[in-house]
LUMSE-85048 format. One record per residue (C-alpha): residue in one letter; y, z, x. Coordinates in Angstrom, 3 decimals, decimal comma. Layout:
// residues N
<pt><code>A</code><y>Y</y><z>Z</z><x>X</x></pt>
...
This chain:
// residues 273
<pt><code>M</code><y>36,663</y><z>122,182</z><x>46,389</x></pt>
<pt><code>D</code><y>38,851</y><z>119,691</z><x>46,139</x></pt>
<pt><code>N</code><y>38,113</y><z>118,073</z><x>42,315</x></pt>
<pt><code>D</code><y>38,772</y><z>114,671</z><x>43,790</x></pt>
<pt><code>E</code><y>35,403</y><z>114,296</z><x>46,300</x></pt>
<pt><code>K</code><y>33,217</y><z>115,710</z><x>43,077</x></pt>
<pt><code>T</code><y>34,233</y><z>113,429</z><x>40,401</x></pt>
<pt><code>P</code><y>32,440</y><z>109,810</z><x>41,872</x></pt>
<pt><code>A</code><y>35,075</y><z>106,687</z><x>41,109</x></pt>
<pt><code>P</code><y>33,816</y><z>104,014</z><x>39,088</x></pt>
<pt><code>S</code><y>31,408</y><z>101,611</z><x>40,793</x></pt>
<pt><code>D</code><y>32,956</y><z>97,998</z><x>41,284</x></pt>
<pt><code>D</code><y>29,764</y><z>96,522</z><x>41,739</x></pt>
<pt><code>P</code><y>28,768</y><z>94,488</z><x>38,659</x></pt>
<pt><code>A</code><y>25,112</y><z>95,061</z><x>38,924</x></pt>
<pt><code>G</code><y>25,697</y><z>98,497</z><x>38,671</x></pt>
<pt><code>R</code><y>27,875</y><z>98,124</z><x>35,354</x></pt>
<pt><code>D</code><y>25,506</y><z>95,576</z><x>33,648</x></pt>
<pt><code>A</code><y>22,847</y><z>98,104</z><x>34,373</x></pt>
<pt><code>G</code><y>24,670</y><z>100,580</z><x>32,679</x></pt>
<pt><code>H</code><y>24,794</y><z>99,266</z><x>29,802</x></pt>
<pt><code>P</code><y>21,492</y><z>97,179</z><x>28,750</x></pt>
<pt><code>A</code><y>22,041</y><z>98,300</z><x>25,109</x></pt>
<pt><code>G</code><y>25,352</y><z>96,935</z><x>24,533</x></pt>
<pt><code>A</code><y>24,366</y><z>93,685</z><x>25,333</x></pt>
<pt><code>A</code><y>21,514</y><z>92,922</z><x>23,604</x></pt>
<pt><code>A</code><y>23,580</y><z>94,189</z><x>20,575</x></pt>
<pt><code>E</code><y>26,369</y><z>91,446</z><x>21,243</x></pt>
<pt><code>A</code><y>23,389</y><z>88,540</z><x>21,448</x></pt>
<pt><code>P</code><y>23,800</y><z>86,454</z><x>18,203</x></pt>
<pt><code>T</code><y>21,133</y><z>86,282</z><x>15,793</x></pt>
<pt><code>E</code><y>19,490</y><z>83,181</z><x>14,681</x></pt>
<pt><code>R</code><y>18,968</y><z>82,697</z><x>11,177</x></pt>
<pt><code>L</code><y>15,293</y><z>81,557</z><x>10,042</x></pt>
<pt><code>D</code><y>16,796</y><z>79,225</z><x>6,888</x></pt>
<pt><code>D</code><y>18,505</y><z>77,504</z><x>9,554</x></pt>
<pt><code>A</code><y>15,761</y><z>76,437</z><x>11,923</x></pt>
<pt><code>V</code><y>14,014</y><z>73,183</z><x>11,623</x></pt>
<pt><code>A</code><y>10,237</y><z>73,254</z><x>11,723</x></pt>
<pt><code>P</code><y>7,947</y><z>71,136</z><x>13,131</x></pt>
<pt><code>A</code><y>6,873</y><z>68,755</z><x>11,364</x></pt>
<pt><code>P</code><y>2,845</y><z>68,755</z><x>10,791</x></pt>
<pt><code>A</code><y>0,474</y><z>66,917</z><x>12,532</x></pt>
<pt><code>G</code><y>-0,944</y><z>64,807</z><x>9,871</x></pt>
<pt><code>S</code><y>2,349</y><z>63,772</z><x>8,428</x></pt>
<pt><code>P</code><y>3,107</y><z>59,900</z><x>8,553</x></pt>
<pt><code>A</code><y>6,714</y><z>60,916</z><x>10,446</x></pt>
<pt><code>A</code><y>4,857</y><z>62,440</z><x>13,101</x></pt>
<pt><code>D</code><y>1,866</y><z>60,020</z><x>13,387</x></pt>
<pt><code>A</code><y>3,621</y><z>56,531</z><x>13,393</x></pt>
<pt><code>P</code><y>6,584</y><z>55,490</z><x>14,749</x></pt>
<pt><code>S</code><y>9,202</y><z>53,751</z><x>12,281</x></pt>
<pt><code>E</code><y>8,801</y><z>49,965</z><x>11,793</x></pt>
<pt><code>V</code><y>11,513</y><z>47,945</z><x>12,971</x></pt>
<pt><code>K</code><y>11,139</y><z>44,139</z><x>11,771</x></pt>
<pt><code>S</code><y>11,845</y><z>41,858</z><x>14,009</x></pt>
<pt><code>P</code><y>13,945</y><z>38,754</z><x>12,940</x></pt>
<pt><code>A</code><y>11,503</y><z>36,456</z><x>14,701</x></pt>
<pt><code>R</code><y>8,417</y><z>37,672</z><x>13,046</x></pt>
<pt><code>S</code><y>10,379</y><z>37,754</z><x>9,505</x></pt>
<pt><code>R</code><y>11,338</y><z>33,880</z><x>10,372</x></pt>
<pt><code>N</code><y>7,690</y><z>32,675</z><x>11,215</x></pt>
<pt><code>R</code><y>6,592</y><z>34,573</z><x>8,284</x></pt>
<pt><code>R</code><y>9,186</y><z>32,647</z><x>6,171</x></pt>
<pt><code>I</code><y>7,882</y><z>29,282</z><x>7,570</x></pt>
<pt><code>L</code><y>4,183</y><z>30,371</z><x>6,659</x></pt>
<pt><code>I</code><y>4,546</y><z>30,792</z><x>3,169</x></pt>
<pt><code>G</code><y>6,650</y><z>27,399</z><x>3,150</x></pt>
<pt><code>A</code><y>3,828</y><z>25,479</z><x>4,672</x></pt>
<pt><code>G</code><y>1,068</y><z>26,887</z><x>2,448</x></pt>
<pt><code>A</code><y>3,480</y><z>26,072</z><x>-0,662</x></pt>
<pt><code>A</code><y>3,624</y><z>22,453</z><x>0,320</x></pt>
<pt><code>L</code><y>0,120</y><z>21,912</z><x>0,864</x></pt>
<pt><code>A</code><y>-0,370</y><z>23,635</z><x>-2,355</x></pt>
<pt><code>L</code><y>2,118</y><z>21,019</z><x>-3,951</x></pt>
<pt><code>L</code><y>0,298</y><z>18,058</z><x>-2,394</x></pt>
<pt><code>A</code><y>-2,921</y><z>19,038</z><x>-3,193</x></pt>
<pt><code>F</code><y>-1,948</y><z>19,470</z><x>-6,819</x></pt>
<pt><code>G</code><y>-0,067</y><z>15,991</z><x>-6,672</x></pt>
<pt><code>G</code><y>-3,227</y><z>14,523</z><x>-5,423</x></pt>
<pt><code>G</code><y>-5,222</y><z>15,785</z><x>-7,799</x></pt>
<pt><code>A</code><y>-3,046</y><z>14,750</z><x>-10,513</x></pt>
<pt><code>F</code><y>-2,567</y><z>11,206</z><x>-9,298</x></pt>
<pt><code>A</code><y>-6,742</y><z>11,097</z><x>-9,188</x></pt>
<pt><code>I</code><y>-6,650</y><z>12,118</z><x>-12,892</x></pt>
<pt><code>G</code><y>-4,439</y><z>9,542</z><x>-13,746</x></pt>
<pt><code>A</code><y>-6,121</y><z>6,820</z><x>-12,145</x></pt>
<pt><code>A</code><y>-9,266</y><z>7,676</z><x>-13,458</x></pt>
<pt><code>V</code><y>-7,754</y><z>7,655</z><x>-17,271</x></pt>
<pt><code>A</code><y>-5,804</y><z>4,328</z><x>-16,396</x></pt>
<pt><code>D</code><y>-9,103</y><z>2,577</z><x>-15,339</x></pt>
<pt><code>D</code><y>-10,603</y><z>4,076</z><x>-17,763</x></pt>
<pt><code>D</code><y>-8,250</y><z>2,244</z><x>-20,339</x></pt>
<pt><code>D</code><y>-8,447</y><z>-0,960</z><x>-18,553</x></pt>
<pt><code>D</code><y>-12,192</y><z>-0,900</z><x>-19,520</x></pt>
<pt><code>R</code><y>-11,749</y><z>-0,610</z><x>-23,202</x></pt>
<pt><code>P</code><y>-10,627</y><z>-3,846</z><x>-25,111</x></pt>
<pt><code>G</code><y>-7,338</y><z>-4,024</z><x>-26,503</x></pt>
<pt><code>I</code><y>-5,581</y><z>-1,473</z><x>-24,083</x></pt>
<pt><code>H</code><y>-3,632</y><z>-2,996</z><x>-21,424</x></pt>
<pt><code>A</code><y>-0,321</y><z>-1,949</z><x>-19,942</x></pt>
<pt><code>P</code><y>2,199</y><z>-4,420</z><x>-21,377</x></pt>
<pt><code>G</code><y>2,481</y><z>-7,782</z><x>-19,819</x></pt>
<pt><code>S</code><y>0,677</y><z>-6,045</z><x>-16,808</x></pt>
<pt><code>R</code><y>-2,136</y><z>-8,314</z><x>-16,086</x></pt>
<pt><code>D</code><y>-0,633</y><z>-11,100</z><x>-17,294</x></pt>
<pt><code>A</code><y>2,394</y><z>-10,891</z><x>-15,189</x></pt>
<pt><code>D</code><y>-0,048</y><z>-10,350</z><x>-12,208</x></pt>
<pt><code>E</code><y>-1,637</y><z>-13,475</z><x>-12,987</x></pt>
<pt><code>R</code><y>1,251</y><z>-15,473</z><x>-13,262</x></pt>
<pt><code>G</code><y>3,035</y><z>-13,750</z><x>-9,861</x></pt>
<pt><code>G</code><y>5,350</y><z>-11,307</z><x>-11,948</x></pt>
<pt><code>R</code><y>6,769</y><z>-14,077</z><x>-13,785</x></pt>
<pt><code>P</code><y>6,717</y><z>-14,016</z><x>-17,829</x></pt>
<pt><code>G</code><y>5,057</y><z>-17,503</z><x>-19,229</x></pt>
<pt><code>N</code><y>4,378</y><z>-18,720</z><x>-22,373</x></pt>
<pt><code>G</code><y>0,144</y><z>-18,595</z><x>-23,508</x></pt>
<pt><code>S</code><y>-0,237</y><z>-22,462</z><x>-23,058</x></pt>
<pt><code>D</code><y>0,619</y><z>-22,642</z><x>-20,026</x></pt>
<pt><code>D</code><y>-1,902</y><z>-19,890</z><x>-19,129</x></pt>
<pt><code>D</code><y>-4,725</y><z>-20,957</z><x>-20,984</x></pt>
<pt><code>R</code><y>-4,403</y><z>-24,551</z><x>-19,327</x></pt>
<pt><code>R</code><y>-4,045</y><z>-22,887</z><x>-16,081</x></pt>
<pt><code>D</code><y>-7,163</y><z>-21,062</z><x>-16,640</x></pt>
<pt><code>D</code><y>-9,449</y><z>-23,967</z><x>-17,585</x></pt>
<pt><code>D</code><y>-7,789</y><z>-26,164</z><x>-15,353</x></pt>
<pt><code>V</code><y>-10,601</y><z>-27,400</z><x>-12,561</x></pt>
<pt><code>Q</code><y>-10,002</y><z>-27,392</z><x>-9,285</x></pt>
<pt><code>P</code><y>-11,334</y><z>-29,504</z><x>-6,304</x></pt>
<pt><code>G</code><y>-14,708</y><z>-28,304</z><x>-4,997</x></pt>
<pt><code>D</code><y>-15,335</y><z>-27,092</z><x>-8,723</x></pt>
<pt><code>A</code><y>-17,041</y><z>-29,750</z><x>-9,992</x></pt>
<pt><code>G</code><y>-20,201</y><z>-27,447</z><x>-10,258</x></pt>
<pt><code>A</code><y>-18,448</y><z>-24,764</z><x>-12,445</x></pt>
<pt><code>V</code><y>-17,540</y><z>-27,348</z><x>-15,077</x></pt>
<pt><code>S</code><y>-19,595</y><z>-26,476</z><x>-18,293</x></pt>
<pt><code>V</code><y>-18,987</y><z>-29,666</z><x>-20,380</x></pt>
<pt><code>P</code><y>-20,446</y><z>-33,207</z><x>-19,893</x></pt>
<pt><code>V</code><y>-18,042</y><z>-35,867</z><x>-17,822</x></pt>
<pt><code>D</code><y>-20,037</y><z>-38,789</z><x>-19,218</x></pt>
<pt><code>A</code><y>-18,187</y><z>-41,881</z><x>-20,658</x></pt>
<pt><code>A</code><y>-20,288</y><z>-41,243</z><x>-24,071</x></pt>
<pt><code>A</code><y>-18,621</y><z>-37,402</z><x>-23,975</x></pt>
<pt><code>L</code><y>-15,460</y><z>-38,381</z><x>-23,389</x></pt>
<pt><code>R</code><y>-14,915</y><z>-40,852</z><x>-25,931</x></pt>
<pt><code>T</code><y>-16,612</y><z>-38,627</z><x>-28,355</x></pt>
<pt><code>A</code><y>-13,519</y><z>-35,439</z><x>-27,451</x></pt>
<pt><code>A</code><y>-11,253</y><z>-38,355</z><x>-27,334</x></pt>
<pt><code>E</code><y>-12,216</y><z>-39,412</z><x>-31,008</x></pt>
<pt><code>T</code><y>-12,352</y><z>-35,858</z><x>-32,278</x></pt>
<pt><code>A</code><y>-8,707</y><z>-35,408</z><x>-30,937</x></pt>
<pt><code>V</code><y>-7,429</y><z>-38,821</z><x>-32,793</x></pt>
<pt><code>E</code><y>-8,794</y><z>-37,554</z><x>-36,034</x></pt>
<pt><code>H</code><y>-7,467</y><z>-33,940</z><x>-36,036</x></pt>
<pt><code>A</code><y>-4,286</y><z>-35,355</z><x>-35,413</x></pt>
<pt><code>S</code><y>-4,370</y><z>-38,185</z><x>-37,353</x></pt>
<pt><code>A</code><y>-3,070</y><z>-40,334</z><x>-34,231</x></pt>
<pt><code>E</code><y>-3,069</y><z>-43,733</z><x>-32,874</x></pt>
<pt><code>G</code><y>-4,799</y><z>-42,826</z><x>-29,860</x></pt>
<pt><code>I</code><y>-4,776</y><z>-40,713</z><x>-26,799</x></pt>
<pt><code>T</code><y>-2,479</y><z>-41,209</z><x>-23,264</x></pt>
<pt><code>S</code><y>-4,683</y><z>-38,487</z><x>-20,772</x></pt>
<pt><code>I</code><y>-7,874</y><z>-36,513</z><x>-20,665</x></pt>
<pt><code>E</code><y>-8,727</y><z>-34,104</z><x>-18,847</x></pt>
<pt><code>V</code><y>-11,692</y><z>-31,848</z><x>-17,876</x></pt>
<pt><code>E</code><y>-11,308</y><z>-28,028</z><x>-18,147</x></pt>
<pt><code>R</code><y>-13,606</y><z>-25,394</z><x>-18,767</x></pt>
<pt><code>G</code><y>-14,805</y><z>-25,334</z><x>-21,981</x></pt>
<pt><code>G</code><y>-13,500</y><z>-28,592</z><x>-23,205</x></pt>
<pt><code>Y</code><y>-11,002</y><z>-30,933</z><x>-22,374</x></pt>
<pt><code>D</code><y>-7,229</y><z>-31,032</z><x>-22,494</x></pt>
<pt><code>I</code><y>-6,409</y><z>-34,396</z><x>-23,916</x></pt>
<pt><code>D</code><y>-2,395</y><z>-35,744</z><x>-25,045</x></pt>
<pt><code>A</code><y>-2,621</y><z>-37,877</z><x>-28,288</x></pt>
<pt><code>R</code><y>-0,039</y><z>-40,046</z><x>-29,518</x></pt>
<pt><code>L</code><y>1,751</y><z>-40,057</z><x>-32,980</x></pt>
<pt><code>A</code><y>2,845</y><z>-42,887</z><x>-35,396</x></pt>
<pt><code>D</code><y>6,493</y><z>-41,653</z><x>-34,664</x></pt>
<pt><code>G</code><y>6,110</y><z>-42,183</z><x>-30,859</x></pt>
<pt><code>T</code><y>5,817</y><z>-38,155</z><x>-30,355</x></pt>
<pt><code>G</code><y>2,923</y><z>-36,587</z><x>-28,704</x></pt>
<pt><code>V</code><y>0,821</y><z>-33,544</z><x>-29,260</x></pt>
<pt><code>D</code><y>-1,175</y><z>-31,655</z><x>-26,395</x></pt>
<pt><code>L</code><y>-4,812</y><z>-30,850</z><x>-27,926</x></pt>
<pt><code>F</code><y>-7,454</y><z>-28,704</z><x>-26,243</x></pt>
<pt><code>V</code><y>-11,463</y><z>-30,098</z><x>-27,486</x></pt>
<pt><code>T</code><y>-13,783</y><z>-28,051</z><x>-27,014</x></pt>
<pt><code>A</code><y>-17,704</y><z>-28,751</z><x>-26,023</x></pt>
<pt><code>E</code><y>-18,574</y><z>-27,874</z><x>-29,904</x></pt>
<pt><code>G</code><y>-15,794</y><z>-30,068</z><x>-31,149</x></pt>
<pt><code>A</code><y>-13,199</y><z>-27,286</z><x>-31,961</x></pt>
<pt><code>V</code><y>-9,741</y><z>-28,906</z><x>-31,663</x></pt>
<pt><code>R</code><y>-6,771</y><z>-26,023</z><x>-30,514</x></pt>
<pt><code>E</code><y>-3,424</y><z>-27,469</z><x>-30,750</x></pt>
<pt><code>R</code><y>-1,107</y><z>-26,246</z><x>-27,506</x></pt>
<pt><code>G</code><y>2,032</y><z>-27,932</z><x>-28,387</x></pt>
<pt><code>R</code><y>4,306</y><z>-30,917</z><x>-29,002</x></pt>
<pt><code>D</code><y>5,597</y><z>-33,172</z><x>-26,427</x></pt>
<pt><code>D</code><y>8,595</y><z>-35,784</z><x>-26,270</x></pt>
<pt><code>D</code><y>8,420</y><z>-39,143</z><x>-27,109</x></pt>
<pt><code>G</code><y>6,612</y><z>-41,034</z><x>-24,456</x></pt>
<pt><code>D</code><y>6,193</y><z>-44,986</z><x>-23,600</x></pt>
<pt><code>D</code><y>2,700</y><z>-44,543</z><x>-21,443</x></pt>
<pt><code>P</code><y>-0,043</y><z>-47,526</z><x>-22,883</x></pt>
<pt><code>L</code><y>-3,041</y><z>-46,111</z><x>-24,864</x></pt>
<pt><code>I</code><y>-6,412</y><z>-45,861</z><x>-23,149</x></pt>
<pt><code>D</code><y>-8,753</y><z>-48,235</z><x>-24,436</x></pt>
<pt><code>L</code><y>-11,829</y><z>-46,078</z><x>-25,338</x></pt>
<pt><code>A</code><y>-13,951</y><z>-49,005</z><x>-25,488</x></pt>
<pt><code>Q</code><y>-13,519</y><z>-49,351</z><x>-21,841</x></pt>
<pt><code>L</code><y>-14,342</y><z>-45,734</z><x>-20,916</x></pt>
<pt><code>G</code><y>-17,497</y><z>-46,349</z><x>-19,075</x></pt>
<pt><code>D</code><y>-16,294</y><z>-49,354</z><x>-16,993</x></pt>
<pt><code>I</code><y>-12,869</y><z>-47,389</z><x>-15,987</x></pt>
<pt><code>L</code><y>-14,891</y><z>-44,831</z><x>-14,498</x></pt>
<pt><code>A</code><y>-17,583</y><z>-46,855</z><x>-12,910</x></pt>
<pt><code>A</code><y>-14,480</y><z>-48,724</z><x>-11,130</x></pt>
<pt><code>A</code><y>-13,320</y><z>-45,958</z><x>-9,988</x></pt>
<pt><code>Q</code><y>-16,421</y><z>-44,709</z><x>-8,565</x></pt>
<pt><code>S</code><y>-17,202</y><z>-47,538</z><x>-6,819</x></pt>
<pt><code>A</code><y>-13,260</y><z>-47,643</z><x>-5,468</x></pt>
<pt><code>A</code><y>-13,658</y><z>-43,823</z><x>-3,914</x></pt>
<pt><code>R</code><y>-17,402</y><z>-44,627</z><x>-2,194</x></pt>
<pt><code>D</code><y>-15,963</y><z>-47,645</z><x>-0,363</x></pt>
<pt><code>E</code><y>-13,096</y><z>-44,850</z><x>0,836</x></pt>
<pt><code>G</code><y>-16,334</y><z>-42,655</z><x>1,901</x></pt>
<pt><code>A</code><y>-15,913</y><z>-40,506</z><x>-0,893</x></pt>
<pt><code>T</code><y>-19,623</y><z>-39,846</z><x>-2,280</x></pt>
<pt><code>E</code><y>-21,201</y><z>-37,927</z><x>-4,866</x></pt>
<pt><code>T</code><y>-17,661</y><z>-37,567</z><x>-7,332</x></pt>
<pt><code>T</code><y>-17,407</y><z>-36,812</z><x>-10,566</x></pt>
<pt><code>F</code><y>-14,933</y><z>-37,444</z><x>-13,431</x></pt>
<pt><code>H</code><y>-11,893</y><z>-34,890</z><x>-13,652</x></pt>
<pt><code>A</code><y>-8,679</y><z>-36,900</z><x>-15,472</x></pt>
<pt><code>L</code><y>-7,558</y><z>-40,335</z><x>-16,753</x></pt>
<pt><code>S</code><y>-4,399</y><z>-40,907</z><x>-17,500</x></pt>
<pt><code>T</code><y>-2,065</y><z>-44,288</z><x>-18,247</x></pt>
<pt><code>S</code><y>1,222</y><z>-45,173</z><x>-17,108</x></pt>
<pt><code>S</code><y>3,668</y><z>-47,812</z><x>-17,757</x></pt>
<pt><code>S</code><y>5,138</y><z>-48,652</z><x>-14,164</x></pt>
<pt><code>G</code><y>2,638</y><z>-50,023</z><x>-11,750</x></pt>
<pt><code>A</code><y>-1,172</y><z>-49,304</z><x>-12,352</x></pt>
<pt><code>V</code><y>-1,968</y><z>-48,931</z><x>-16,050</x></pt>
<pt><code>Y</code><y>-4,711</y><z>-46,167</z><x>-15,479</x></pt>
<pt><code>E</code><y>-4,867</y><z>-43,290</z><x>-12,977</x></pt>
<pt><code>V</code><y>-7,834</y><z>-41,779</z><x>-12,488</x></pt>
<pt><code>E</code><y>-8,998</y><z>-38,253</z><x>-10,554</x></pt>
<pt><code>L</code><y>-12,312</y><z>-37,665</z><x>-9,302</x></pt>
<pt><code>L</code><y>-13,621</y><z>-34,447</z><x>-7,169</x></pt>
<pt><code>G</code><y>-15,967</y><z>-34,955</z><x>-4,097</x></pt>
<pt><code>G</code><y>-18,939</y><z>-32,784</z><x>-3,716</x></pt>
<pt><code>D</code><y>-17,226</y><z>-32,155</z><x>-0,634</x></pt>
<pt><code>R</code><y>-14,620</y><z>-30,151</z><x>-1,643</x></pt>
<pt><code>T</code><y>-12,685</y><z>-33,415</z><x>-1,871</x></pt>
<pt><code>D</code><y>-10,146</y><z>-34,988</z><x>-4,530</x></pt>
<pt><code>V</code><y>-10,026</y><z>-38,768</z><x>-4,881</x></pt>
<pt><code>E</code><y>-7,303</y><z>-40,847</z><x>-7,237</x></pt>
<pt><code>V</code><y>-8,063</y><z>-44,157</z><x>-7,933</x></pt>
<pt><code>E</code><y>-5,019</y><z>-46,324</z><x>-9,721</x></pt>
<pt><code>L</code><y>-6,191</y><z>-49,411</z><x>-11,559</x></pt>
<pt><code>D</code><y>-4,668</y><z>-52,118</z><x>-12,780</x></pt>
<pt><code>A</code><y>-5,353</y><z>-53,676</z><x>-16,522</x></pt>
<pt><code>E</code><y>-8,138</y><z>-55,721</z><x>-15,283</x></pt>
<pt><code>L</code><y>-9,765</y><z>-52,591</z><x>-13,671</x></pt>
<pt><code>G</code><y>-8,734</y><z>-53,860</z><x>-10,106</x></pt>
<pt><code>V</code><y>-8,397</y><z>-51,319</z><x>-7,644</x></pt>
<pt><code>V</code><y>-4,446</y><z>-51,146</z><x>-6,760</x></pt>
<pt><code>R</code><y>-4,964</y><z>-47,890</z><x>-4,441</x></pt>
<pt><code>V</code><y>-7,292</y><z>-45,166</z><x>-3,329</x></pt>
<pt><code>D</code><y>-5,947</y><z>-41,458</z><x>-2,219</x></pt>
<pt><code>V</code><y>-8,638</y><z>-39,293</z><x>-0,319</x></pt>
<pt><code>D</code><y>-7,770</y><z>-35,929</z><x>0,223</x></pt>
<pt><code>S</code><y>-10,193</y><z>-33,709</z><x>1,884</x></pt>
């Protein structure tokens, strides 16, 4: 027998080759190391349960706006409280005597302009038309003459050139022997306060003995012009034209000016209603 026929030839079938070497294939397979393997995360860990948080730019911006608005409201609330406390303290201080902001009240009464004390006193004491009921001093001829004589005696004056009714007393201009004038305020009780000095004047002196007749002539002239229920307000003299200028206050809020000559004749009547 031929040897070639007994020895089988190597198989060309790949399946046959693989089937003939199963152990070698398993031996050549790579071995995976346990320490290189990534263990799965525990079920309760944050990494497994919660997705990673990504901050949105819009959300951050809104948060900053809300924080800023809250801070602004807090500042406004604090500022309003501080203002209320300050106003209460200032009001409490105003109620206490002798505590006032320097020049605040006086400046407001003068429209923000500074002034001297005598002018302020005169303005506060002046009786305006229609205020006759508020006059707290008598305005008859006897009371006017008493006030005038008190002023003359106090200043050692020659006489007076004007007298005006004010709240609480009389404003009187007296003329001294040297020709200068002095402004005096005489209270209803007879107290005298000097307000200031005036320049030389040539206005004639009021004849105090004629005070009653002067008032009667002026009120009669006012009635003839339709002004009734008038009361005396002021009397002054003039060196030109009429000698006496009388101002009366009407009960119907009228202001009457009457000019009289030396014989108490009527020169002019002006009714301002």
